[in-house]
C-alpha positions as CSV (number, residue, x, y, z in Angstrom):
1,M,7.6,-61.8,-10.2
2,K,4.5,-60.8,-11.7
3,N,3.4,-60.9,-7.4
4,I,5.9,-58.1,-6.8
5,V,5.1,-55.5,-9.9
6,K,2.0,-56.3,-8.6
7,V,2.9,-55.2,-4.5
8,A,5.0,-52.5,-6.4
9,L,1.9,-51.0,-8.1
10,A,-0.3,-51.2,-5.1
11,A,2.1,-49.5,-3.1
12,T,2.6,-46.7,-5.3
13,L,-0.9,-45.9,-5.9
14,L,-1.9,-45.6,-2.2
15,L,1.3,-43.5,-1.4
16,T,0.5,-41.2,-4.6
17,L,-3.3,-41.4,-3.3
18,G,-2.2,-41.2,0.5
19,S,-0.1,-38.0,0.3
20,T,-2.7,-36.3,-1.8
21,T,-5.4,-36.4,0.3
22,A,-3.1,-35.7,3.7
23,S,-2.3,-32.0,2.2
24,A,-3.5,-29.6,4.0
25,S,-6.1,-27.0,1.5
26,P,-7.6,-23.5,2.0
27,E,-11.0,-25.4,0.7
28,K,-11.1,-27.7,4.2
29,G,-9.2,-24.6,6.4
30,Q,-12.1,-22.3,4.7
31,K,-14.8,-25.4,6.4
32,Y,-13.1,-25.7,9.3
33,F,-13.0,-22.0,9.4
34,T,-17.2,-21.6,9.4
35,K,-18.0,-24.9,11.2
36,K,-15.7,-24.6,14.6
37,L,-14.5,-20.7,14.7
38,K,-17.2,-18.6,12.5
39,S,-19.6,-18.6,15.7
40,P,-16.8,-18.7,19.0
41,C,-15.1,-15.8,16.9
42,G,-17.9,-13.6,15.6
43,I,-16.5,-12.4,12.9
44,S,-16.4,-13.7,9.1
45,G,-13.2,-15.5,7.4
46,A,-12.7,-12.6,5.6
47,A,-12.7,-9.9,8.9
48,L,-10.2,-12.7,10.1
49,A,-7.9,-13.7,7.5
50,G,-7.6,-9.5,7.2
51,K,-6.1,-9.4,10.0
52,H,-2.2,-10.2,8.9
53,T,-0.3,-10.0,5.1
54,Q,0.2,-13.3,3.6
55,Q,3.7,-12.8,4.7
56,E,2.7,-11.7,8.4
57,W,0.9,-14.9,8.5
58,A,3.5,-17.1,7.1
59,D,5.3,-15.7,10.2
60,I,2.6,-16.6,12.9
61,Q,3.3,-20.5,11.1
62,A,7.1,-20.6,10.7
63,K,7.6,-19.7,14.4
64,G,4.6,-22.7,15.3
65,G,1.9,-20.1,15.8
66,I,-1.6,-19.9,14.8
67,A,-3.3,-21.4,17.3
68,A,-1.5,-19.2,19.4
69,E,-2.7,-15.9,17.3
70,L,-6.3,-17.0,16.5
71,Q,-6.7,-17.7,20.4
72,T,-5.7,-14.0,20.6
73,I,-7.9,-13.1,17.9
74,C,-10.6,-15.6,18.8
75,P,-10.3,-15.5,23.1
76,K,-13.8,-17.6,22.9
77,V,-12.7,-20.2,21.2
78,K,-12.7,-23.9,22.4
79,E,-9.1,-26.4,22.5
80,G,-10.7,-28.6,21.0
81,A,-10.8,-26.4,17.4
82,L,-7.2,-25.8,17.6
83,K,-6.3,-28.5,17.7
84,G,-3.0,-29.9,15.5
85,K,-4.9,-31.6,12.6
86,Y,-6.7,-28.7,12.0
87,I,-4.1,-26.2,12.0
88,E,-2.4,-26.9,8.7
89,H,-6.0,-26.3,7.2
90,Y,-6.6,-22.9,8.8
91,Y,-3.0,-21.9,8.2
92,D,-3.7,-22.9,4.1
93,F,-7.0,-20.6,4.2
94,L,-5.6,-17.7,6.3
95,F,-3.0,-17.2,4.3
96,K,-5.4,-17.5,0.8
97,Y,-7.2,-14.5,1.7
98,G,-4.7,-12.5,3.8
99,S,-5.0,-8.9,3.3
100,D,-2.9,-8.5,0.8
101,S,-4.1,-11.1,-1.5
102,G,-6.8,-9.7,-3.3
103,N,-9.3,-12.5,-2.6
104,I,-12.0,-12.6,-0.6
105,P,-13.2,-15.9,1.0
106,A,-17.1,-17.3,0.4
107,C,-17.3,-17.1,4.9
């Protein structure tokens, strides 16, 4: 019985930690923007996020078009910078700093 309880607690802990580290964040999006998009785009993070309002970014994300929109705004961006694993982070960053948010990123 003790082993079952230990296994259940360990599984719960792993699931809890796994779900928090797997979530997207604006901070990671800003980091990825700085590393992968800033140079090819030639604009700051504030300028990029300011291209749309928060609602417009949300609509673009709902249609699955963040990568396409980034490619449109920054045509020199390489495909590798727009991989699926980065898109949620880019979206969180762009949404947080949208033109109507009043927030200004540090990049």
